[in-house]
C-alpha positions, -999 to +999 in steps of 0.1 A: +248-196-509+244-159-513+209-142-511+192-136-544+199-101-559+173-080-574+175-073-611+169-086-646+186-116-662+185-106-699+173-129-727+201-149-741+223-146-710+226-165-677+239-157-643+275-146-646+275-157-683+271-194-673+261-219-699+261-256-690+263-286-714+243-313-698+241-346-717+237-328-751+213-302-738+221-265-730+211-252-696+214-214-689+209-206-652+186-175-648+181-173-611+197-188-580+187-186-543+185-210-514+148-213-521+148-219-558+169-224-590+157-216-625+172-222-659+164-220-696+169-254-713+174-263-750+167-299-759+180-308-794+160-336-812+167-370-796+180-357-763+164-367-730+168-369-692+163-406-681+138-415-654+150-402-620+137-389-587+144-356-568+137-367-532+141-332-518+128-309-546+097-300-565+104-294-602+085-274-628+089-269-666+072-242-686+071-251-723+082-223-747+087-242-780+083-277-792+070-309-776+083-330-747+072-365-740+073-375-704+070-405-682+056-395-648+053-423-622+050-448-651+024-429-670+030-412-704+023-375-710+031-349-736+036-312-732+037-284-758+041-246-759+024-229-730+020-260-709+034-263-674+048-296-662+046-303-625+070-329-610+065-333-573+094-343-551+098-381-547+080-390-579+099-406-608+100-387-641+118-389-674+119-362-701+123-369-738+125-349-770+113-375-795+106-350-822+127-337-850+125-301-836+145-283-809+126-278-776+130-247-755+116-246-720+121-229-686+128-251-656+127-243-619+131-263-587+123-255-551+143-256-529+177-254-547+194-279-524+224-294-544+211-291-580+232-260-589+264-279-578+252-310-597+249-291-630+285-277-625+297-312-618+281-328-648+292-299-671+328-304-658+330-341-663+357-351-688+332-375-704+295-374-697+289-411-697+257-425-682+277-442-654+296-409-645+264-389-645+245-414-623+273-415-598+277-378-594+239-373-593+236-397-564+259-374-544+237-344-552+203-358-542+191-369-577+185-407-580+185-422-615+164-453-619+177-485-635+167-489-672+138-512-678+145-548-687+156-553-723+165-516-727 
């Protein structure tokens, strides 16, 4: 991985013009270094990231617009504009847009580890089926949890 370069990533753009489609959400990477990765995320209504664990990364989300419902270590939370969500490594979390409004937020993880490569892998899948996403994620240090009984 190359060292981070100084500069400004302009609004509405990402690193090298990259825009990823991740399970119906739009991720635009804003910064990449060995120590951290950040991206702007857009969650249309009804989209979500199922419960999973990052065993090697801390993750953070700064809420710009809308509301996200979260399950953190089995407990329910909600976050709205201006809130910061803290997701320590090794703790299970799921992220859900249950509203009828688009959510915009800013994510970052530290350290980067394999997450940048995972997003490329998911974006490049011919079909983003749950099974395919779970399989590729396991190879990139993200562990999806089984759905609860009856789900």
